[in-house]
C-alpha positions in Angstrom: 3.3 18.9 6.5 4.9 17.7 9.7 4.7 14.0 10.4 4.7 13.4 14.1 3.2 11.0 16.6 -0.2 12.8 16.4 -0.3 12.7 12.6 0.6 9.0 12.6 -2.2 8.4 15.2 -4.8 10.2 13.1 -3.9 8.3 10.0 -3.9 4.9 11.8 -7.4 5.6 13.3 -8.8 6.8 10.0 -7.4 3.8 8.1 -9.1 1.5 10.6 -12.4 3.5 10.5 -12.8 6.3 8.0 -16.3 7.0 9.3 -15.1 8.2 12.7 -16.6 11.6 13.6 -14.1 14.4 14.2 -15.1 14.5 17.8 -14.4 10.8 18.3 -11.1 11.0 16.4 -10.0 14.0 18.4 -10.7 12.2 21.6 -8.8 9.0 20.5 -5.7 11.0 19.5 -5.8 13.5 22.4 -6.4 16.7 20.5 -9.2 19.3 20.6 -11.8 18.8 17.9 -10.7 22.0 16.1 -7.0 21.1 16.1 -7.9 17.6 14.9 -10.1 18.9 12.1 -7.3 21.3 11.0 -4.8 18.4 10.8 -7.2 16.1 8.9 -8.1 18.9 6.4 -4.3 19.5 5.9 -3.7 15.8 5.3 -6.5 15.9 2.7 -5.3 19.1 1.1 -1.7 17.7 0.8 -3.0 14.4 -0.8 -1.9 12.2 2.1 -5.5 11.3 2.7 -6.7 10.6 -0.9 -10.3 9.7 -0.1 -12.7 7.5 1.9 -14.3 4.4 0.6 -16.6 1.5 1.6 -15.0 -1.9 1.9 -17.3 -4.5 0.4 -17.7 -8.1 1.6 -17.1 -9.9 -1.7 -18.9 -13.0 -0.4 -22.1 -11.0 0.0 -22.0 -9.7 -3.5 -21.9 -11.2 -7.0 -18.2 -10.8 -7.2 -16.8 -14.1 -5.9 -13.3 -14.5 -7.3 -10.2 -12.4 -6.6 -7.5 -13.1 -9.1 -3.9 -11.9 -8.6 -2.4 -11.4 -12.1 1.2 -10.9 -13.0 1.7 -9.1 -16.3 5.0 -9.0 -18.3 5.4 -6.6 -21.1 7.5 -7.0 -24.2 9.6 -3.9 -23.4 9.9 -1.7 -20.4 10.4 1.6 -22.2 8.6 4.7 -20.9 6.2 4.6 -23.9 5.3 0.9 -23.4 4.7 1.4 -19.7 2.6 4.6 -20.3 0.4 2.8 -23.0 -0.2 -0.2 -20.7 -1.0 2.0 -17.7 -3.4 4.1 -19.8 -5.3 0.9 -20.8 -5.3 -0.8 -17.5 -6.9 2.3 -15.8 -9.9 1.9 -18.2 -10.5 -1.7 -17.3 -13.3 -1.8 -14.7 -12.5 -5.4 -13.5 -8.9 -4.3 -12.4 -9.3 -3.0 -8.9 -5.6 -2.4 -8.2 -2.5 -2.3 -10.4 1.1 -2.0 -9.2 4.3 -1.4 -11.2 6.7 -4.0 -9.8 10.3 -5.0 -9.7 11.2 -8.7 -10.1 9.9 -11.2 -12.7 6.7 -9.4 -13.7 6.3 -5.8 -14.7 2.8 -5.4 -13.1 0.7 -7.0 -10.4 -3.0 -6.6 -10.7 -5.9 -7.5 -8.4 -8.8 -8.5 -10.6 -12.4 -9.3 -9.5 -14.5 -11.7 -11.4 -17.9 -13.3 -10.9 -16.6 -16.8 -11.6 -14.1 -18.7 -13.8 -16.0 -18.0 -17.0 -16.1 -14.3 -16.2 -12.4 -14.3 -15.6 -11.9 -16.1 -18.9 -13.7 -13.2 -20.6 -11.6 -10.7 -18.7 -8.4 -12.6 -19.7 -9.3 -12.9 -23.4 -11.1 -9.6 -24.0 -9.3 -7.2 -21.7 -5.9 -8.3 -20.3 -4.5 -10.1 -23.4 -5.5 -7.2 -25.6 -3.6 -4.6 -23.6 -0.7 -3.1 -25.5 2.7 -4.8 -25.0 1.5 -7.7 -23.0 3.5 -10.9 -23.6 2.8 -12.9 -20.5 -0.1 -13.2 -18.1 0.1 -15.4 -15.0 -3.1 -15.7 -13.0 -3.5 -16.9 -9.4 -6.9 -17.3 -7.8 -7.1 -16.2 -4.1 -8.8 -18.8 -1.8 -9.6 -16.3 1.0 -8.2 -13.1 2.5 -5.9 -13.7 5.5 -4.9 -10.1 6.4 -6.8 -7.0 5.3 -5.7 -4.0 7.3 -9.1 -2.3 7.0 -10.8 -5.1 8.9 -11.0 -5.4 12.7 
């Protein structure tokens, strides 16, 4: 897959609005619709575009709290990391999880309905994951930058 100015433009427009029609996308990047569609299909096939999703306004739903959680494991062996990652993938309240450098091993974005719901998540899910020795939780006040927003 060749990354050029056109590929970057396609990705930038789709990140901003994944619902763009192929005709609109082609017009915005200066390609014919057929050439644009070929590039998008190739980006999808090569796993560069991994999917399309709806971005939900958390204030309009029951989920009101975004919690940024730092997890430290007892050991950083391959087996310990693999076991933790296997469990965290099965936790429906964890929306994102990143393996990190620095003080914590993992950074999670967790969504909870309220403080008592997060207490449940902390006690019943996060603290029971294999190898966890430290959990540091920070509650987000509001988003400042979200690249998928206008």
